[in-house]
N, C-alpha and C positions, 0 to 999 in steps of 0.2 A: 871873127876869122879864128881858130884855132888848130895850130900845127901840133902833133904829138907823135910820139914813138914809145916803144917797148923791146925789150930782148930778154928772153928768160930761158932757164934751163928745166928739164923734169929733175927730181929729186934726186937720180942718181947720176945726174949729169949726163946720160947718154943721147938726150934729144935736147934741141933747141929750137926755139921760134923766136921770130922778131917781125915788128910791124911800123909802119909808119903812116901816118894818114893827115888829111886836112878835113875841117868840118868848116860849115859857112853856116852860122847861125843868125838868123833875122826874125823879127818879132813872130810871125806865123809861119815859118819854113825853117828848116833844118837839111841840110845836105853835108853827106860824109863820105867820103872815098879813103879806101885804105889799099895799102899794099901789103902782101904777109910773105914771107919766105919762114919755111921750116927745115928741119935737118935732114928729111928726104929730098932737096933740092926742088920741094915743090914751090912754085911762085903764084899766088893768086890775089886776085883783084876783088873787091867787096865794096857795094856801092848801096846806101840807103837814104831815103828821101821821105820825110813827112811834112805835112802841110796842113794847117787848118783856114778851112773857108768857112765864116761865119759858124754856124754850129756842128759841123761835119768835119771829121779828120780823117785825112787817107795818108798811106803809107805803102813804100815799096822798098824790098829788100833784095839785092842781087848778089851772088857770087859767082866768080868765073876761076876755073882753074885755068892759067895762062900755060902752063906746063903742058896740059894733056889736051887745054880745049875744050873743057866740058863747062856746063853749067852745073853748079854743084851748091847753089840755094837761090830758092827764089820764094818770097813771103808777099801777101798783100794783106793790107791792113784797112779796114773802113769801120768808123765810129761815128756816134752822132751824141751829141749832148743837149738836153733841154735841161734847163734850171739846175740842178746840182744832182741829177742822175746823167750818167755817161754810157752807153753800150757800145760794145766793140765786138767785131766779128774779126778774125784771124786766120788767114789761111796759110799753112806753112810746108815747106818741104824738107825733111830732115836731111842732113848732112851725106849719111849713107845711102838715102834712096834717090836713085837716079830715074829719070824720065826717060822711059824707053820708046814711047811712041807719044809724039806731040800731037797727033791728030786724035788721040784718044782723050777727052779733056778728065775722065776720072784720075789719070796719072799724074797729072799736073802737081798735085798736093796730096800729102798724106795725114793731115794733121787738122783739124778745123776747132777753132775755139770761140766761144762765145763769153765775153766777161760783162758784168755790170758793176759800176761803181758808185756808191752815194756818198758826196762830200756834206758830211752834216754841218763840219766847221773847216777852217783853215788846218787844223791839225787832227782831225778825225774823219776818218774815210772808212765806210764797209764795202767789201767785194763780194761777189758770188760768180 
């Protein structure tokens, strides 16, 4: 278990942000929750879960603006590892992009990423 927090300012001291969170770390699962607040008096809650099941890896990220009651972030990660090669598919929603119609699945995410990483040794990795 990891309890953490931070507080920071913009370079000109005009804006601030702070966060406090709790992360639970298990051998194959990580669960992380945090609350953030900024100088615009916006309070948000973020949740991230990742799990490894045999050769598969799954993950979910969600962000909720508690002040306006809007879903501001949603990401899904699916990965598969075979020997020293891992392939990951990630679907993301950018912070500035809102989902206007949840009935239209094409609006759920605005960025799709496929990544592959080859682990040649403990210290050497190659990605594409």
